[in-house]
C-alpha positions in Angstrom: 0.0 0.0 0.0 1.3 3.4 -0.9 0.1 6.6 0.9 -0.3 9.3 -1.6 0.2 11.8 1.1 0.7 11.3 4.9 -2.2 11.7 7.2 -1.6 14.8 9.2 -3.2 15.2 12.6 -6.7 14.8 11.1 -8.1 15.3 7.6 -10.8 14.3 5.1 -12.6 14.5 1.6 -15.7 16.1 0.4 -19.2 15.3 -0.5 -22.2 16.2 -2.6 -25.8 15.5 -2.5 -27.6 13.7 -5.4 -27.7 15.5 -8.6 -31.3 14.7 -8.9 -31.9 16.5 -5.6 -31.4 19.8 -7.3 -27.7 20.0 -8.1 -27.4 21.2 -4.5 -24.1 19.9 -3.2 -21.4 17.8 -4.5 -19.6 15.1 -2.7 -16.9 14.0 -5.0 -17.6 13.2 -8.5 -18.4 14.9 -11.9 -17.7 11.4 -13.1 -20.9 9.6 -14.2 -21.2 7.6 -11.0 -24.9 8.5 -10.7 -26.2 6.3 -7.9 -23.4 7.5 -5.5 -23.1 11.0 -6.9 -22.0 12.7 -3.6 -19.5 15.2 -4.8 -17.8 16.9 -1.9 -18.9 20.3 -1.3 -20.2 21.6 -4.6 -23.1 23.9 -4.0 -25.2 24.7 -7.0 -28.6 26.3 -6.9 -31.5 23.9 -6.9 -34.5 24.0 -9.1 -33.0 26.2 -11.8 -34.2 25.8 -15.3 -30.9 24.9 -16.8 -27.4 26.2 -17.3 -26.8 29.6 -18.7 -25.2 29.3 -22.2 -22.1 31.4 -21.7 -19.3 31.5 -24.2 -16.0 29.9 -23.1 -13.4 32.6 -22.5 -10.2 31.8 -24.3 -7.5 31.8 -21.7 -4.4 33.8 -21.9 -1.1 32.4 -20.6 -2.0 29.8 -18.1 0.9 30.8 -15.8 1.0 33.7 -13.4 3.9 35.5 -11.7 5.0 33.6 -8.6 6.1 35.8 -5.8 9.2 34.7 -4.0 9.3 34.1 -0.3 6.7 32.9 2.2 2.9 33.3 1.9 2.1 37.0 1.7 -0.6 39.4 0.5 0.0 38.0 -3.0 -1.9 34.9 -1.9 -5.0 36.9 -1.9 -4.8 36.4 -5.7 -6.4 33.0 -6.6 -4.3 32.8 -9.8 -1.1 33.1 -7.8 -2.3 30.4 -5.3 -3.3 28.0 -8.0 -0.1 28.4 -10.0 1.9 27.7 -6.8 -0.3 24.7 -6.2 0.5 23.5 -9.7 4.2 23.9 -9.1 4.0 22.0 -5.9 2.0 19.2 -7.6 4.5 18.9 -10.4 7.3 18.2 -7.9 5.6 15.2 -6.3 6.6 11.6 -7.0 4.9 10.1 -10.0 3.2 7.0 -8.5 1.0 5.2 -11.1 -1.6 2.8 -9.7 -2.2 -0.6 -11.4 -5.5 -1.3 -13.1 -6.4 -4.0 -10.5 -5.8 -1.7 -7.5 -8.1 0.7 -5.6 -7.9 4.4 -4.6 -8.8 4.6 -0.9 -10.3 7.8 0.5 -10.9 8.4 4.2 -12.8 11.5 5.2 -15.3 13.0 7.6 -17.7 15.8 7.2 -21.3 17.0 7.3 -23.8 17.7 4.6 -27.3 19.1 4.4 -30.2 16.7 4.5 -32.9 17.8 2.0 -36.6 16.9 2.0 -39.3 18.1 -0.4 -42.9 18.8 0.4 -45.0 16.5 -1.8 -47.6 19.2 -2.4 -45.6 22.5 -2.7 -42.5 20.7 -3.9 -40.4 23.1 -1.8 -37.2 22.0 -0.3 -36.4 22.1 3.4 -32.8 21.7 4.4 -31.3 20.9 7.8 -27.8 20.2 8.9 -27.0 16.5 9.1 -24.8 14.7 11.6 -21.1 14.2 11.3 -20.3 11.4 8.9 -17.2 9.3 8.7 -16.6 8.0 5.2 -14.3 5.3 3.8 -14.4 4.6 0.1 -12.5 2.2 -2.2 -12.7 3.1 -5.9 -11.6 0.7 -8.6 -8.6 2.1 -10.6 -9.8 0.6 -13.8 -13.6 0.8 -13.0 -13.8 -3.0 -13.6 -13.8 -4.2 -10.0 -16.5 -3.6 -7.4 -15.7 -0.7 -5.1 -16.8 -0.4 -1.5 -18.4 2.4 0.5 -18.6 2.5 4.3 -20.3 5.4 6.1 -20.8 5.8 9.8 -24.3 4.9 10.8 -24.8 3.0 7.5 -24.2 -0.5 6.2 -21.4 -1.2 3.8 -22.3 -0.9 0.1 -20.7 -2.3 -3.0 -20.1 0.3 -5.8 -20.8 -1.3 -9.1 -22.3 1.0 -11.6 -23.3 -1.4 -14.4 -24.5 -4.4 -12.4 -28.2 -4.7 -13.3 -29.0 -6.3 -9.9 -27.1 -3.6 -7.8 -28.2 -0.6 -9.9 -25.1 1.2 -8.8 -24.7 0.0 -5.3 -26.0 -2.5 -2.8 -27.2 -1.6 0.7 -25.8 -4.8 2.1 -22.3 -6.3 1.8 -22.6 -9.9 3.1 -18.9 -10.8 2.5 -16.2 -8.4 1.5 -14.2 -11.4 0.2 -17.0 -12.1 -2.4 -17.5 -8.9 -4.4 -20.0 -8.8 -7.3 -18.6 -9.5 -10.7 -19.3 -7.9 -14.0 -18.8 -4.4 -12.8 -18.1 -1.7 -15.3 -17.9 1.7 -13.6 -16.0 4.9 -14.1 -12.3 4.4 -13.5 -10.7 6.2 -10.5 -7.6 6.8 -12.7 -7.9 7.9 -16.3 -4.5 7.9 -18.0 -5.9 10.0 -20.9 -6.6 13.1 -18.8 -4.6 16.0 -20.3 -1.3 17.1 -18.8 -1.2 20.4 -20.7 -2.9 23.4 -19.1 -4.7 24.6 -22.3 -5.8 21.1 -23.3 -6.9 20.5 -19.7 -9.0 23.6 -19.7 -10.8 22.6 -22.9 -11.3 19.1 -21.4 -12.8 20.5 -18.1 -15.3 22.7 -20.0 -16.2 19.8 -22.3 -16.7 17.3 -19.5 -18.5 19.7 -17.1 -22.2 19.2 -16.7 -25.0 21.0 -14.8 -24.5 24.2 -12.8 -25.8 27.7 -13.4 -23.2 28.7 -15.9 -20.4 27.1 -17.9 -17.8 28.7 -15.7 -19.6 27.5 -12.5 -19.9 23.9 -13.9 -16.2 24.0 -14.9 -15.1 24.9 -11.4 -17.3 22.2 -9.9 -15.7 19.7 -12.4 -12.3 20.7 -11.1 -13.4 19.9 -7.5 -15.0 16.6 -8.6 -11.8 15.5 -10.3 -9.6 16.5 -7.3 -11.9 14.7 -4.8 -12.9 11.5 -6.5 -10.0 10.6 -8.8 -6.3 9.8 -8.7 -4.4 12.4 -10.8 -0.7 12.0 -11.7 1.5 15.0 -10.8 1.4 16.3 -14.4 -2.4 16.0 -14.5 -2.8 17.7 -11.2 -0.5 20.5 -12.1 -2.4 21.0 -15.4 -5.7 21.0 -13.4 -4.6 23.7 -11.1 -3.3 25.9 -13.9 -6.5 25.4 -15.8 -8.5 26.3 -12.7 -6.5 29.6 -12.5 -8.1 30.7 -15.8 -11.7 30.1 -14.8 -13.4 33.5 -14.3 -14.7 34.4 -10.9 -12.4 32.2 -8.8 -11.3 34.0 -5.6 -9.4 33.4 -2.3 -10.6 33.2 1.2 -7.7 33.4 3.7 -7.5 31.6 7.1 -10.1 29.0 6.4 -10.2 26.2 9.0 -11.3 22.8 7.9 -13.1 20.1 10.1 -9.8 18.7 11.1 -8.8 22.0 12.6 -6.2 22.9 10.0 -5.8 26.4 8.7 -5.8 26.6 4.9 -6.5 28.8 1.9 -10.0 28.6 0.4 -10.2 28.7 -3.4 -13.8 29.2 -4.5 -16.4 30.5 -6.8 -19.8 32.0 -6.0 -23.0 31.7 -8.0 -26.5 32.8 -7.0 -25.8 33.0 -3.3 -23.7 29.9 -3.0 -19.9 29.5 -2.8 -18.2 26.2 -3.3 -14.7 26.1 -2.0 -11.6 23.9 -2.1 -9.4 24.2 1.0 -5.7 23.9 0.2 -2.9 23.5 2.8 -1.3 26.9 3.2 2.2 25.4 3.0 2.0 22.4 0.7 -1.0 23.4 -1.4 -2.5 19.9 -1.1 -6.2 19.5 -1.1 -7.3 19.2 2.5 -11.1 19.5 2.2 -14.0 21.4 0.8 -16.9 23.4 2.0 -20.1 25.1 0.8 -21.0 28.5 2.1 -24.2 30.5 1.9 -23.3 34.0 0.7 -26.7 35.7 0.2 -30.2 35.4 1.5 -32.2 35.6 -1.8 -35.6 34.4 -3.0 -33.7 31.6 -4.9 -31.8 30.4 -1.8 -35.0 30.4 0.2 -36.8 28.4 -2.5 -33.8 26.0 -2.4 -34.5 25.2 1.3 -31.9 27.5 2.9 -34.4 29.9 4.6 -33.3 28.8 8.0 -29.6 29.6 7.3 -27.9 33.0 7.4 -25.3 34.3 4.9 -21.8 33.2 6.0 -23.0 29.9 7.4 -21.1 26.8 6.2 -23.7 24.4 4.7 -21.4 21.5 4.0 -17.9 20.7 5.0 -15.6 17.8 4.4 -12.0 17.1 5.2 -9.6 14.6 3.6 -8.0 12.4 6.2 -6.2 10.0 4.0 -5.7 9.0 0.3 -3.8 5.8 -0.6 -3.4 3.2 -3.3 -4.3 -0.3 -2.0 -4.6 -3.8 -3.4 -8.0 -4.8 -2.0 -11.3 -3.3 -0.8 -11.4 -2.8 3.0 -7.6 -2.4 3.1 -6.6 0.8 4.9 -2.9 0.5 5.6 
């Protein structure tokens, strides 16, 4: 087993609610893993009539001046932070998982629980309990993955199995996984390693959201949270993210593991989805979704009981590793 980065004091990954439940949150995916589409932290307005057809802005140079020295006021510029993150990513060891292995994610967090009135069809949101999450994703997508959540039974992850329909609520024996799985790979070797090509790929792959730029930023978060990216891919992803309009910095963000970081986020229609990067290493430490405005749209979306500035969802990455079997943690 190879740890992709050591587990500092405490950490974790992110989570999103079902796309069908109004594109509300994201707990880790943008990949077509529909039945378990919990993509960490992405908050997109619910009940909107569709994405705004905005033209893709042609990026300029995907690099930005990198100030020398320790973190400073320059880190209030999202472009600078993301380029530094790209440089740090490119310097990491290039560990390639085998097709028969799994990417193991350990995280904890909280997400909103949504319910809809059967008559008015209005959403009501309430803060859910703290959740511990352990997930094993097949590198090739051809082996059944495994999901364990606190307070829940273990589930197989098997997108194409007609009997499981994406996942099973009961795992009778972890040594006897279902066969015939054909899901989305946790590692895709054809993901671009060039910043310009990566940006084109992100916008092409992005789905949903209120605008093309918003969907692109959510796609970046989905890829960072639910996939293994080589150092070159990760560097290209950060550089491409630096060219998405509207991305800004929140300083001194504290994740659920108590670590201080830099929030890189984007706001649309009263919601901000944010990636939390370690302020020294620029590794992804977690995600959060923040309500930024009290509007008619946010109230219709079920957030009437929350005030601007409140964190609606928060996840922290505790550990990411390459392992040989499901249920293997070290």
